[in-house]
Biopython code that builds the backbone (N, CA, C, O; Angstrom):
import numpy as np
from Bio.PDB.StructureBuilder import StructureBuilder

atoms = [
    (1, "MET", "N", (148.609, 18.393, 95.222)),
    (1, "MET", "CA", (149.129, 19.629, 95.388)),
    (1, "MET", "C", (149.074, 20.309, 96.571)),
    (1, "MET", "O", (147.963, 20.403, 97.095)),
    (2, "LYS", "N", (150.477, 21.045, 97.380)),
    (2, "LYS", "CA", (150.097, 21.625, 98.136)),
    (2, "LYS", "C", (150.092, 23.494, 98.516)),
    (2, "LYS", "O", (150.444, 24.299, 97.654)),
    (3, "ASN", "N", (149.730, 23.840, 99.628)),
    (3, "ASN", "CA", (149.471, 25.141, 99.586)),
    (3, "ASN", "C", (150.576, 25.893, 99.726)),
    (3, "ASN", "O", (151.459, 25.300, 100.346)),
    (4, "ILE", "N", (150.861, 27.017, 99.368)),
    (4, "ILE", "CA", (152.548, 26.977, 99.755)),
    (4, "ILE", "C", (152.245, 28.622, 99.769)),
    (4, "ILE", "O", (151.898, 29.132, 98.704)),
    (5, "PHE", "N", (152.374, 29.473, 100.985)),
    (5, "PHE", "CA", (151.811, 30.782, 101.199)),
    (5, "PHE", "C", (153.707, 31.714, 101.209)),
    (5, "PHE", "O", (154.706, 31.455, 101.880)),
    (6, "PHE", "N", (153.435, 32.845, 100.087)),
    (6, "PHE", "CA", (154.503, 33.361, 100.537)),
    (6, "PHE", "C", (154.352, 34.710, 100.809)),
    (6, "PHE", "O", (153.699, 35.389, 100.016)),
    (7, "ILE", "N", (154.946, 35.322, 101.998)),
    (7, "ILE", "CA", (154.721, 36.759, 102.508)),
    (7, "ILE", "C", (155.542, 37.535, 101.802)),
    (7, "ILE", "O", (156.689, 37.180, 101.532)),
    (8, "ILE", "N", (154.928, 38.908, 101.360)),
    (8, "ILE", "CA", (156.126, 39.965, 100.976)),
    (8, "ILE", "C", (156.222, 41.174, 102.001)),
    (8, "ILE", "O", (155.138, 41.736, 101.843)),
    (9, "ASP", "N", (156.683, 41.638, 102.633)),
    (9, "ASP", "CA", (156.697, 42.412, 103.809)),
    (9, "ASP", "C", (158.119, 43.339, 103.347)),
    (9, "ASP", "O", (159.174, 43.121, 103.943)),
    (10, "LYS", "N", (158.086, 43.836, 102.821)),
    (10, "LYS", "CA", (159.343, 44.462, 101.696)),
    (10, "LYS", "C", (159.027, 45.127, 100.542)),
    (10, "LYS", "O", (158.424, 44.422, 99.733)),
    (11, "PRO", "N", (159.345, 46.818, 100.030)),
    (11, "PRO", "CA", (159.212, 47.006, 98.812)),
    (11, "PRO", "C", (159.394, 46.052, 97.839)),
    (11, "PRO", "O", (159.162, 45.003, 98.441)),
    (12, "LEU", "N", (159.708, 45.734, 96.538)),
    (12, "LEU", "CA", (160.082, 45.242, 95.574)),
    (12, "LEU", "C", (161.081, 45.812, 94.931)),
    (12, "LEU", "O", (162.146, 45.203, 94.827)),
    (13, "HIS", "N", (160.917, 47.066, 94.393)),
    (13, "HIS", "CA", (162.019, 47.873, 94.077)),
    (13, "HIS", "C", (163.333, 48.241, 95.378)),
    (13, "HIS", "O", (163.268, 48.520, 96.575)),
    (14, "GLY", "N", (164.278, 48.093, 94.562)),
    (14, "GLY", "CA", (165.850, 48.030, 95.188)),
    (14, "GLY", "C", (166.200, 47.137, 95.677)),
    (14, "GLY", "O", (167.387, 47.196, 95.998)),
    (15, "ASN", "N", (165.499, 45.891, 96.012)),
    (15, "ASN", "CA", (166.169, 44.607, 96.764)),
    (15, "ASN", "C", (165.589, 43.531, 95.305)),
    (15, "ASN", "O", (164.397, 43.239, 95.211)),
    (16, "ILE", "N", (166.477, 43.117, 94.416)),
    (16, "ILE", "CA", (166.871, 41.969, 93.773)),
    (16, "ILE", "C", (166.077, 40.859, 94.531)),
    (16, "ILE", "O", (165.080, 40.216, 94.201)),
    (17, "GLN", "N", (166.891, 40.845, 95.715)),
    (17, "GLN", "CA", (166.278, 39.565, 96.554)),
    (17, "GLN", "C", (164.461, 39.164, 96.415)),
    (17, "GLN", "O", (164.002, 38.032, 96.263)),
    (18, "THR", "N", (163.736, 40.349, 96.513)),
    (18, "THR", "CA", (162.692, 40.358, 96.632)),
    (18, "THR", "C", (162.068, 39.888, 95.220)),
    (18, "THR", "O", (161.310, 38.919, 95.169)),
    (19, "GLN", "N", (162.389, 40.548, 94.203)),
    (19, "GLN", "CA", (161.881, 39.898, 92.945)),
    (19, "GLN", "C", (162.004, 38.778, 92.718)),
    (19, "GLN", "O", (160.968, 38.240, 92.329)),
    (20, "GLU", "N", (163.507, 37.689, 92.853)),
    (20, "GLU", "CA", (163.704, 36.368, 93.253)),
    (20, "GLU", "C", (162.717, 35.852, 93.627)),
    (20, "GLU", "O", (162.175, 35.001, 92.922)),
    (21, "PHE", "N", (162.102, 36.290, 95.077)),
    (21, "PHE", "CA", (161.154, 35.507, 95.512)),
    (21, "PHE", "C", (160.121, 35.391, 94.797)),
    (21, "PHE", "O", (159.834, 34.231, 94.502)),
    (22, "ILE", "N", (159.274, 36.414, 94.307)),
    (22, "ILE", "CA", (158.667, 36.279, 93.373)),
    (22, "ILE", "C", (158.700, 35.260, 92.263)),
    (22, "ILE", "O", (157.790, 34.454, 92.069)),
    (23, "ASP", "N", (159.844, 35.347, 91.519)),
    (23, "ASP", "CA", (159.969, 34.451, 90.394)),
    (23, "ASP", "C", (159.935, 32.653, 91.075)),
    (23, "ASP", "O", (159.501, 31.747, 90.363)),
    (24, "ILE", "N", (160.580, 32.323, 92.846)),
    (24, "ILE", "CA", (160.315, 31.756, 93.089)),
    (24, "ILE", "C", (158.579, 30.884, 93.107)),
    (24, "ILE", "O", (158.252, 29.708, 92.953)),
    (25, "ALA", "N", (157.876, 32.025, 93.345)),
    (25, "ALA", "CA", (156.356, 31.632, 93.757)),
    (25, "ALA", "C", (156.332, 31.333, 92.320)),
    (25, "ALA", "O", (156.264, 30.172, 91.915)),
    (26, "LEU", "N", (156.387, 32.352, 91.537)),
    (26, "LEU", "CA", (155.730, 31.388, 90.118)),
    (26, "LEU", "C", (156.621, 29.776, 89.289)),
    (26, "LEU", "O", (156.189, 29.147, 88.324)),
    (27, "MET", "N", (157.614, 29.560, 89.896)),
    (27, "MET", "CA", (158.016, 28.305, 89.469)),
    (27, "MET", "C", (157.263, 27.384, 90.572)),
    (27, "MET", "O", (156.729, 26.376, 90.109)),
    (28, "ALA", "N", (157.177, 27.548, 91.649)),
    (28, "ALA", "CA", (156.277, 27.122, 92.381)),
    (28, "ALA", "C", (154.852, 26.812, 92.001)),
    (28, "ALA", "O", (154.486, 25.870, 92.704)),
    (29, "ALA", "N", (154.044, 27.140, 91.317)),
    (29, "ALA", "CA", (153.143, 27.520, 90.476)),
    (29, "ALA", "C", (152.812, 26.674, 88.993)),
    (29, "ALA", "O", (151.772, 26.122, 88.634)),
    (30, "ALA", "N", (154.283, 26.827, 88.220)),
    (30, "ALA", "CA", (154.574, 25.899, 87.265)),
    (30, "ALA", "C", (154.102, 24.919, 87.601)),
    (30, "ALA", "O", (153.239, 24.370, 86.915)),
    (31, "PHE", "N", (154.618, 24.326, 88.973)),
    (31, "PHE", "CA", (154.669, 22.907, 89.422)),
    (31, "PHE", "C", (153.691, 22.305, 90.117)),
    (31, "PHE", "O", (153.794, 21.346, 90.882)),
    (32, "ASP", "N", (152.407, 23.128, 89.705)),
    (32, "ASP", "CA", (151.285, 22.787, 89.869)),
    (32, "ASP", "C", (150.851, 22.647, 91.607)),
    (32, "ASP", "O", (150.060, 21.890, 92.169)),
    (33, "GLN", "N", (151.704, 23.678, 92.110)),
    (33, "GLN", "CA", (151.420, 24.009, 93.219)),
    (33, "GLN", "C", (150.824, 25.200, 93.760)),
    (33, "GLN", "O", (151.193, 26.354, 93.544)),
    (34, "ARG", "N", (149.598, 24.707, 94.687)),
    (34, "ARG", "CA", (148.744, 26.129, 94.759)),
    (34, "ARG", "C", (149.639, 27.133, 95.886)),
    (34, "ARG", "O", (150.285, 26.973, 96.922)),
    (35, "VAL", "N", (149.256, 28.191, 95.032)),
    (35, "VAL", "CA", (150.359, 29.539, 95.717)),
    (35, "VAL", "C", (149.283, 30.777, 96.396)),
    (35, "VAL", "O", (148.335, 31.259, 95.776)),
    (36, "LEU", "N", (149.662, 31.127, 97.736)),
    (36, "LEU", "CA", (149.286, 32.097, 97.651)),
    (36, "LEU", "C", (149.748, 33.234, 97.963)),
    (36, "LEU", "O", (150.757, 33.034, 98.639)),
    (37, "MET", "N", (149.599, 34.103, 97.864)),
    (37, "MET", "CA", (150.738, 35.205, 98.322)),
    (37, "MET", "C", (149.969, 36.365, 98.821)),
    (37, "MET", "O", (148.793, 36.568, 98.520)),
    (38, "LEU", "N", (151.152, 37.618, 100.112)),
    (38, "LEU", "CA", (150.417, 37.694, 100.915)),
    (38, "LEU", "C", (151.836, 38.928, 100.857)),
    (38, "LEU", "O", (153.051, 38.758, 100.956)),
    (39, "PHE", "N", (150.949, 40.238, 100.639)),
    (39, "PHE", "CA", (151.525, 41.735, 100.772)),
    (39, "PHE", "C", (151.507, 41.868, 101.787)),
    (39, "PHE", "O", (150.554, 41.191, 102.170)),
    (40, "GLU", "N", (152.076, 42.456, 102.833)),
    (40, "GLU", "CA", (151.643, 43.161, 103.703)),
    (40, "GLU", "C", (153.203, 44.024, 104.979)),
    (40, "GLU", "O", (154.416, 43.880, 104.827)),
    (41, "GLY", "N", (152.735, 44.545, 105.694)),
    (41, "GLY", "CA", (153.918, 45.689, 105.774)),
    (41, "GLY", "C", (154.096, 46.464, 105.149)),
    (41, "GLY", "O", (153.011, 46.987, 104.893)),
    (42, "ASP", "N", (155.422, 47.291, 104.326)),
    (42, "ASP", "CA", (155.985, 47.121, 103.152)),
    (42, "ASP", "C", (156.017, 46.934, 101.758)),
    (42, "ASP", "O", (156.303, 47.523, 100.715)),
    (43, "GLY", "N", (155.702, 46.117, 102.084)),
    (43, "GLY", "CA", (155.378, 45.421, 100.814)),
    (43, "GLY", "C", (154.403, 45.504, 100.255)),
    (43, "GLY", "O", (154.325, 45.036, 99.119)),
    (44, "VAL", "N", (153.158, 46.221, 100.946)),
    (44, "VAL", "CA", (152.312, 46.922, 99.868)),
    (44, "VAL", "C", (152.796, 47.849, 99.465)),
    (44, "VAL", "O", (151.913, 48.454, 98.857)),
    (45, "TYR", "N", (153.826, 48.453, 99.409)),
    (45, "TYR", "CA", (154.208, 49.669, 98.344)),
    (45, "TYR", "C", (154.492, 49.050, 96.696)),
    (45, "TYR", "O", (154.157, 49.765, 95.752)),
    (46, "ALA", "N", (155.168, 47.598, 96.423)),
    (46, "ALA", "CA", (155.338, 47.283, 95.816)),
    (46, "ALA", "C", (154.216, 47.118, 94.485)),
    (46, "ALA", "O", (154.518, 47.000, 93.297)),
    (47, "LEU", "N", (152.598, 47.157, 95.192)),
    (47, "LEU", "CA", (151.416, 46.714, 94.246)),
    (47, "LEU", "C", (151.091, 47.960, 93.693)),
    (47, "LEU", "O", (150.537, 47.798, 92.606)),
    (48, "LEU", "N", (151.240, 49.399, 94.072)),
    (48, "LEU", "CA", (151.329, 50.645, 93.617)),
    (48, "LEU", "C", (151.307, 51.150, 92.079)),
    (48, "LEU", "O", (152.364, 51.413, 91.506)),
    (49, "GLN", "N", (150.397, 51.238, 91.616)),
    (49, "GLN", "CA", (150.395, 51.639, 89.821)),
    (49, "GLN", "C", (151.976, 52.958, 89.938)),
    (49, "GLN", "O", (152.641, 53.209, 90.943)),
    (50, "GLN", "N", (152.070, 53.307, 89.093)),
    (50, "GLN", "CA", (152.784, 54.208, 88.206)),
    (50, "GLN", "C", (153.761, 54.370, 88.535)),
    (50, "GLN", "O", (154.237, 55.505, 88.527)),
    (51, "GLN", "N", (154.588, 53.088, 89.042)),
    (51, "GLN", "CA", (156.362, 53.756, 89.836)),
    (51, "GLN", "C", (156.841, 53.679, 88.229)),
    (51, "GLN", "O", (156.336, 53.381, 87.146)),
    (52, "THR", "N", (158.215, 54.165, 88.790)),
    (52, "THR", "CA", (159.635, 54.016, 87.631)),
    (52, "THR", "C", (160.504, 54.230, 88.316)),
    (52, "THR", "O", (160.891, 55.347, 88.661)),
    (53, "PRO", "N", (161.094, 52.852, 88.723)),
    (53, "PRO", "CA", (162.260, 52.209, 89.061)),
    (53, "PRO", "C", (163.286, 52.279, 88.322)),
    (53, "PRO", "O", (164.430, 52.431, 88.751)),
    (54, "GLU", "N", (162.901, 52.151, 86.885)),
    (54, "GLU", "CA", (164.141, 52.151, 85.692)),
    (54, "GLU", "C", (164.708, 53.793, 85.916)),
    (54, "GLU", "O", (165.822, 54.072, 85.471)),
    (55, "ALA", "N", (163.723, 55.067, 86.767)),
    (55, "ALA", "CA", (164.955, 56.153, 86.858)),
    (55, "ALA", "C", (166.132, 56.181, 87.934)),
    (55, "ALA", "O", (166.718, 57.077, 88.542)),
    (56, "ILE", "N", (166.188, 55.190, 87.904)),
    (56, "ILE", "CA", (167.089, 55.134, 89.769)),
    (56, "ILE", "C", (167.708, 53.398, 89.129)),
    (56, "ILE", "O", (168.249, 52.511, 89.789)),
    (57, "GLY", "N", (167.409, 53.413, 87.851)),
    (57, "GLY", "CA", (168.573, 51.895, 87.577)),
    (57, "GLY", "C", (167.698, 51.077, 88.112)),
    (57, "GLY", "O", (167.775, 50.391, 87.093)),
    (58, "LEU", "N", (166.909, 50.480, 88.777)),
    (58, "LEU", "CA", (166.303, 49.470, 88.523)),
    (58, "LEU", "C", (164.872, 49.429, 87.464)),
    (58, "LEU", "O", (164.184, 50.115, 86.709)),
    (59, "LYS", "N", (165.058, 47.851, 88.155)),
    (59, "LYS", "CA", (163.709, 47.104, 87.197)),
    (59, "LYS", "C", (162.827, 46.951, 87.370)),
    (59, "LYS", "O", (162.539, 46.208, 88.308)),
    (60, "ASN", "N", (161.780, 47.572, 86.557)),
    (60, "ASN", "CA", (160.392, 47.543, 87.205)),
    (60, "ASN", "C", (159.431, 46.348, 87.297)),
    (60, "ASN", "O", (158.996, 45.862, 86.253)),
    (61, "SER", "N", (159.125, 45.915, 88.334)),
    (61, "SER", "CA", (158.797, 44.649, 88.782)),
    (61, "SER", "C", (157.256, 44.544, 88.447)),
    (61, "SER", "O", (156.971, 43.358, 88.618)),
    (62, "SER", "N", (156.204, 45.196, 88.073)),
    (62, "SER", "CA", (154.861, 45.289, 87.801)),
    (62, "SER", "C", (154.456, 44.474, 86.412)),
    (62, "SER", "O", (153.291, 44.090, 86.310)),
    (63, "PRO", "N", (155.141, 44.277, 85.632)),
    (63, "PRO", "CA", (155.120, 42.570, 85.068)),
    (63, "PRO", "C", (155.009, 41.624, 85.495)),
    (63, "PRO", "O", (153.876, 41.145, 85.439)),
    (64, "LEU", "N", (155.510, 41.253, 85.801)),
    (64, "LEU", "CA", (156.104, 40.173, 87.501)),
    (64, "LEU", "C", (154.972, 40.219, 87.927)),
    (64, "LEU", "O", (154.241, 39.557, 87.189)),
    (65, "LEU", "N", (154.313, 40.768, 88.940)),
    (65, "LEU", "CA", (152.805, 41.019, 89.396)),
    (65, "LEU", "C", (151.615, 40.557, 88.437)),
    (65, "LEU", "O", (150.690, 39.790, 88.706)),
    (66, "LYS", "N", (151.930, 41.333, 87.063)),
    (66, "LYS", "CA", (150.868, 40.790, 86.535)),
    (66, "LYS", "C", (150.697, 39.452, 85.850)),
    (66, "LYS", "O", (149.704, 38.983, 85.295)),
    (67, "ALA", "N", (151.898, 38.958, 86.021)),
    (67, "ALA", "CA", (152.362, 37.335, 85.439)),
    (67, "ALA", "C", (151.285, 36.571, 86.653)),
    (67, "ALA", "O", (150.730, 35.557, 86.229)),
    (68, "LEU", "N", (151.014, 36.894, 87.835)),
    (68, "LEU", "CA", (150.585, 36.175, 88.715)),
    (68, "LEU", "C", (149.326, 35.352, 87.882)),
    (68, "LEU", "O", (149.098, 34.179, 87.586)),
    (69, "SER", "N", (148.842, 36.297, 87.740)),
    (69, "SER", "CA", (147.881, 35.387, 87.397)),
    (69, "SER", "C", (147.846, 33.978, 85.649)),
    (69, "SER", "O", (147.323, 32.883, 85.442)),
    (70, "VAL", "N", (148.586, 34.781, 84.973)),
    (70, "VAL", "CA", (149.521, 33.775, 84.104)),
    (70, "VAL", "C", (149.691, 32.269, 84.754)),
    (70, "VAL", "O", (149.659, 31.253, 84.060)),
    (71, "TYR", "N", (149.834, 32.268, 85.856)),
    (71, "TYR", "CA", (150.657, 30.772, 86.316)),
    (71, "TYR", "C", (149.879, 30.551, 87.344)),
    (71, "TYR", "O", (150.087, 29.783, 88.283)),
    (72, "ASP", "N", (148.985, 31.229, 87.158)),
    (72, "ASP", "CA", (146.848, 30.683, 87.790)),
    (72, "ASP", "C", (147.277, 31.448, 89.519)),
    (72, "ASP", "O", (146.546, 31.440, 90.510)),
    (73, "ILE", "N", (148.455, 31.951, 89.417)),
    (73, "ILE", "CA", (148.552, 32.627, 90.979)),
    (73, "ILE", "C", (147.161, 33.693, 91.288)),
    (73, "ILE", "O", (147.033, 34.902, 91.098)),
    (74, "ASN", "N", (146.406, 32.867, 91.731)),
    (74, "ASN", "CA", (145.031, 34.027, 92.083)),
    (74, "ASN", "C", (144.544, 34.327, 93.596)),
    (74, "ASN", "O", (143.769, 35.252, 93.838)),
    (75, "ASP", "N", (144.954, 33.644, 94.392)),
    (75, "ASP", "CA", (144.902, 34.061, 96.076)),
    (75, "ASP", "C", (146.056, 35.012, 96.278)),
    (75, "ASP", "O", (147.149, 34.460, 96.402)),
    (76, "VAL", "N", (146.035, 36.418, 96.342)),
    (76, "VAL", "CA", (146.935, 37.685, 96.582)),
    (76, "VAL", "C", (145.931, 38.441, 97.324)),
    (76, "VAL", "O", (144.896, 39.043, 97.037)),
    (77, "PHE", "N", (146.882, 38.096, 98.822)),
    (77, "PHE", "CA", (145.949, 39.137, 99.773)),
    (77, "PHE", "C", (146.978, 40.482, 99.965)),
    (77, "PHE", "O", (148.153, 40.542, 99.602)),
    (78, "VAL", "N", (146.283, 41.413, 100.561)),
    (78, "VAL", "CA", (146.849, 42.625, 101.065)),
    (78, "VAL", "C", (146.210, 42.376, 102.668)),
    (78, "VAL", "O", (145.031, 42.063, 102.835)),
    (79, "GLU", "N", (147.239, 42.576, 103.871)),
    (79, "GLU", "CA", (147.070, 42.630, 105.252)),
    (79, "GLU", "C", (145.641, 44.002, 104.943)),
    (79, "GLU", "O", (145.712, 44.291, 103.749)),
    (80, "ALA", "N", (144.800, 44.608, 105.449)),
    (80, "ALA", "CA", (144.291, 45.519, 105.543)),
    (80, "ALA", "C", (144.354, 46.728, 106.518)),
    (80, "ALA", "O", (143.865, 47.853, 106.619)),
    (81, "GLU", "N", (145.596, 45.543, 107.482)),
    (81, "GLU", "CA", (145.889, 47.367, 108.384)),
    (81, "GLU", "C", (147.194, 47.338, 107.709)),
    (81, "GLU", "O", (147.835, 48.151, 108.374)),
    (82, "SER", "N", (147.814, 46.987, 106.983)),
    (82, "SER", "CA", (149.142, 47.706, 106.895)),
    (82, "SER", "C", (148.821, 48.759, 105.667)),
    (82, "SER", "O", (149.638, 49.631, 105.374)),
    (83, "MET", "N", (147.333, 48.582, 104.840)),
    (83, "MET", "CA", (147.173, 49.232, 103.878)),
    (83, "MET", "C", (146.676, 50.829, 104.550)),
    (83, "MET", "O", (147.104, 51.956, 104.298)),
    (84, "ARG", "N", (145.575, 50.350, 105.512)),
    (84, "ARG", "CA", (144.927, 51.601, 106.528)),
    (84, "ARG", "C", (146.126, 52.424, 107.108)),
    (84, "ARG", "O", (145.879, 53.527, 107.596)),
    (85, "GLU", "N", (147.075, 52.075, 107.089)),
    (85, "GLU", "CA", (148.881, 52.343, 108.003)),
    (85, "GLU", "C", (149.198, 53.512, 107.318)),
    (85, "GLU", "O", (149.516, 54.619, 107.752)),
    (86, "ARG", "N", (149.006, 52.918, 105.677)),
    (86, "ARG", "CA", (149.936, 53.999, 104.680)),
    (86, "ARG", "C", (149.121, 54.468, 103.919)),
    (86, "ARG", "O", (149.525, 54.969, 102.870)),
    (87, "GLY", "N", (147.798, 54.445, 104.213)),
    (87, "GLY", "CA", (146.352, 55.413, 103.425)),
    (87, "GLY", "C", (146.383, 54.971, 101.872)),
    (87, "GLY", "O", (146.286, 55.600, 100.818)),
    (88, "LEU", "N", (146.581, 53.451, 102.239)),
    (88, "LEU", "CA", (146.519, 52.991, 100.476)),
    (88, "LEU", "C", (145.332, 52.957, 100.554)),
    (88, "LEU", "O", (144.760, 53.207, 101.615)),
    (89, "SER", "N", (144.410, 52.499, 98.952)),
    (89, "SER", "CA", (143.834, 52.043, 98.565)),
    (89, "SER", "C", (143.876, 51.046, 97.875)),
    (89, "SER", "O", (144.913, 50.971, 97.216)),
    (90, "SER", "N", (142.509, 49.463, 97.621)),
    (90, "SER", "CA", (142.711, 48.827, 96.448)),
    (90, "SER", "C", (143.091, 49.517, 95.040)),
    (90, "SER", "O", (143.901, 49.042, 94.244)),
    (91, "GLU", "N", (142.220, 50.969, 94.829)),
    (91, "GLU", "CA", (142.705, 50.673, 93.642)),
    (91, "GLU", "C", (143.829, 51.400, 93.114)),
    (91, "GLU", "O", (144.033, 51.527, 91.907)),
    (92, "GLN", "N", (144.557, 51.877, 94.023)),
    (92, "GLN", "CA", (145.544, 52.547, 93.685)),
    (92, "GLN", "C", (146.804, 50.880, 92.994)),
    (92, "GLN", "O", (147.847, 50.796, 92.345)),
    (93, "PHE", "N", (146.002, 50.063, 93.545)),
    (93, "PHE", "CA", (147.033, 48.765, 92.972)),
    (93, "PHE", "C", (147.243, 48.382, 91.501)),
    (93, "PHE", "O", (146.318, 48.580, 90.713)),
    (94, "VAL", "N", (148.565, 47.770, 91.019)),
    (94, "VAL", "CA", (148.306, 47.563, 89.675)),
    (94, "VAL", "C", (147.780, 45.923, 88.927)),
    (94, "VAL", "O", (147.540, 45.606, 87.762)),
    (95, "ILE", "N", (147.759, 45.267, 90.025)),
    (95, "ILE", "CA", (146.644, 44.101, 90.305)),
    (95, "ILE", "C", (145.693, 44.038, 91.484)),
    (95, "ILE", "O", (145.756, 44.633, 92.560)),
    (96, "GLU", "N", (144.537, 42.926, 90.894)),
    (96, "GLU", "CA", (143.420, 42.919, 91.780)),
    (96, "GLU", "C", (143.790, 42.130, 93.068)),
    (96, "GLU", "O", (144.674, 41.294, 92.881)),
    (97, "VAL", "N", (143.477, 42.185, 93.888)),
    (97, "VAL", "CA", (144.063, 41.726, 95.518)),
    (97, "VAL", "C", (142.622, 41.502, 96.379)),
    (97, "VAL", "O", (141.518, 42.048, 96.360)),
    (98, "ASN", "N", (143.216, 40.447, 97.110)),
    (98, "ASN", "CA", (142.035, 40.507, 98.039)),
    (98, "ASN", "C", (142.161, 40.866, 99.589)),
    (98, "ASN", "O", (142.599, 40.096, 100.444)),
    (99, "VAL", "N", (141.730, 42.088, 99.792)),
    (99, "VAL", "CA", (141.977, 42.481, 100.868)),
    (99, "VAL", "C", (141.452, 41.948, 101.950)),
    (99, "VAL", "O", (140.230, 41.824, 101.874)),
    (100, "CYS", "N", (141.983, 41.553, 103.030)),
    (100, "CYS", "CA", (141.761, 40.686, 104.480)),
    (100, "CYS", "C", (142.533, 41.786, 105.717)),
    (100, "CYS", "O", (143.486, 42.565, 105.737)),
    (101, "PRO", "N", (141.515, 41.319, 106.640)),
    (101, "PRO", "CA", (142.274, 41.593, 108.456)),
    (101, "PRO", "C", (143.322, 40.652, 108.394)),
    (101, "PRO", "O", (143.590, 39.626, 107.770)),
    (102, "ARG", "N", (143.867, 41.439, 109.350)),
    (102, "ARG", "CA", (145.173, 40.644, 109.843)),
    (102, "ARG", "C", (144.893, 38.478, 110.534)),
    (102, "ARG", "O", (145.355, 37.423, 110.100)),
    (103, "ALA", "N", (143.980, 38.790, 111.662)),
    (103, "ALA", "CA", (143.147, 37.710, 112.145)),
    (103, "ALA", "C", (142.926, 36.699, 111.071)),
    (103, "ALA", "O", (143.170, 35.509, 111.270)),
    (104, "GLU", "N", (142.569, 37.051, 110.185)),
    (104, "GLU", "CA", (142.005, 36.157, 108.853)),
    (104, "GLU", "C", (143.191, 35.714, 108.231)),
    (104, "GLU", "O", (143.374, 34.512, 108.042)),
    (105, "LEU", "N", (143.868, 36.417, 107.954)),
    (105, "LEU", "CA", (145.462, 36.291, 107.357)),
    (105, "LEU", "C", (146.066, 34.698, 107.747)),
    (105, "LEU", "O", (146.422, 33.708, 107.107)),
    (106, "LYS", "N", (145.918, 35.200, 109.585)),
    (106, "LYS", "CA", (147.065, 34.194, 110.286)),
    (106, "LYS", "C", (145.849, 33.055, 109.801)),
    (106, "LYS", "O", (146.405, 32.171, 109.151)),
    (107, "GLN", "N", (144.660, 32.859, 109.896)),
    (107, "GLN", "CA", (143.968, 31.957, 109.946)),
    (107, "GLN", "C", (144.203, 30.677, 108.945)),
    (107, "GLN", "O", (144.125, 29.479, 109.218)),
    (108, "GLN", "N", (144.563, 31.406, 107.518)),
    (108, "GLN", "CA", (145.217, 31.074, 106.425)),
    (108, "GLN", "C", (146.391, 30.349, 106.201)),
    (108, "GLN", "O", (146.655, 29.291, 105.631)),
    (109, "GLN", "N", (147.095, 31.298, 106.871)),
    (109, "GLN", "CA", (148.350, 30.980, 107.068)),
    (109, "GLN", "C", (148.549, 29.478, 107.766)),
    (109, "GLN", "O", (149.223, 28.559, 107.301)),
    (110, "GLU", "N", (148.001, 29.475, 108.655)),
    (110, "GLU", "CA", (147.944, 27.836, 109.220)),
    (110, "GLU", "C", (147.666, 26.976, 108.677)),
    (110, "GLU", "O", (148.205, 25.884, 108.857)),
    (111, "THR", "N", (147.051, 27.117, 108.121)),
    (111, "THR", "CA", (146.516, 26.113, 106.781)),
    (111, "THR", "C", (147.632, 25.608, 105.827)),
    (111, "THR", "O", (147.714, 24.430, 105.477)),
    (112, "ALA", "N", (148.528, 26.640, 105.414)),
    (112, "ALA", "CA", (149.572, 26.166, 104.481)),
    (112, "ALA", "C", (150.407, 25.033, 105.058)),
    (112, "ALA", "O", (150.645, 24.610, 106.189)),
    (113, "ASP", "N", (150.850, 24.629, 103.466)),
    (113, "ASP", "CA", (151.689, 23.239, 103.951)),
    (113, "ASP", "C", (153.068, 23.918, 104.076)),
    (113, "ASP", "O", (153.986, 23.247, 104.548)),
    (114, "GLN", "N", (153.300, 25.221, 103.684)),
    (114, "GLN", "CA", (154.667, 25.429, 103.816)),
    (114, "GLN", "C", (154.598, 26.733, 103.750)),
    (114, "GLN", "O", (153.685, 27.019, 102.976)),
    (115, "LEU", "N", (155.319, 28.064, 104.351)),
    (115, "LEU", "CA", (155.292, 29.265, 104.700)),
    (115, "LEU", "C", (156.692, 29.856, 104.033)),
    (115, "LEU", "O", (157.743, 29.321, 104.386)),
    (116, "PHE", "N", (156.730, 30.859, 103.153)),
    (116, "PHE", "CA", (158.023, 31.244, 103.306)),
    (116, "PHE", "C", (157.389, 32.686, 103.147)),
    (116, "PHE", "O", (156.311, 33.112, 102.733)),
    (117, "SER", "N", (158.756, 33.347, 103.755)),
    (117, "SER", "CA", (158.420, 35.156, 103.979)),
    (117, "SER", "C", (159.896, 35.375, 103.898)),
    (117, "SER", "O", (160.877, 34.733, 104.272)),
    (118, "PHE", "N", (159.620, 37.029, 102.991)),
    (118, "PHE", "CA", (160.565, 37.989, 102.787)),
    (118, "PHE", "C", (160.551, 39.125, 102.906)),
    (118, "PHE", "O", (161.558, 39.786, 102.653)),
]
sb = StructureBuilder()
sb.init_structure("model")
sb.init_model(0)
sb.init_chain("A")
sb.init_seg("    ")
for serial, (resi, resn, name, xyz) in enumerate(atoms, 1):
    if name == "N":
        sb.init_residue(resn, " ", resi, " ")
    sb.init_atom(name, np.array(xyz, "f"), 0.0, 1.0, " ", f" {name:<3s}", serial, name[0])
structure = sb.get_structure()
């Protein structure tokens, strides 16, 4: 089993490529790979509850995020500094996450067999 690390640093809504990126992570997990996901930078906005992208004609990605645990993607991280810079707390997120400082996340990335960023 490989450790595959996915980094999302852009908001999910407004960009179909980001949603496809999550689909790739789900496929990797379906093939028994250990998938770790990191939301940093503006990517943390993707986790916020009560978003209404349908109002501007976009698909809501919250169901995709809620499906992560169904695919055994339980290692979902948020960079603490990104949350702090944006004034967010983990209670505002649609799923449970592990909040970690940047330095700790860099160490985890170094142990990954593959690293993908979008």
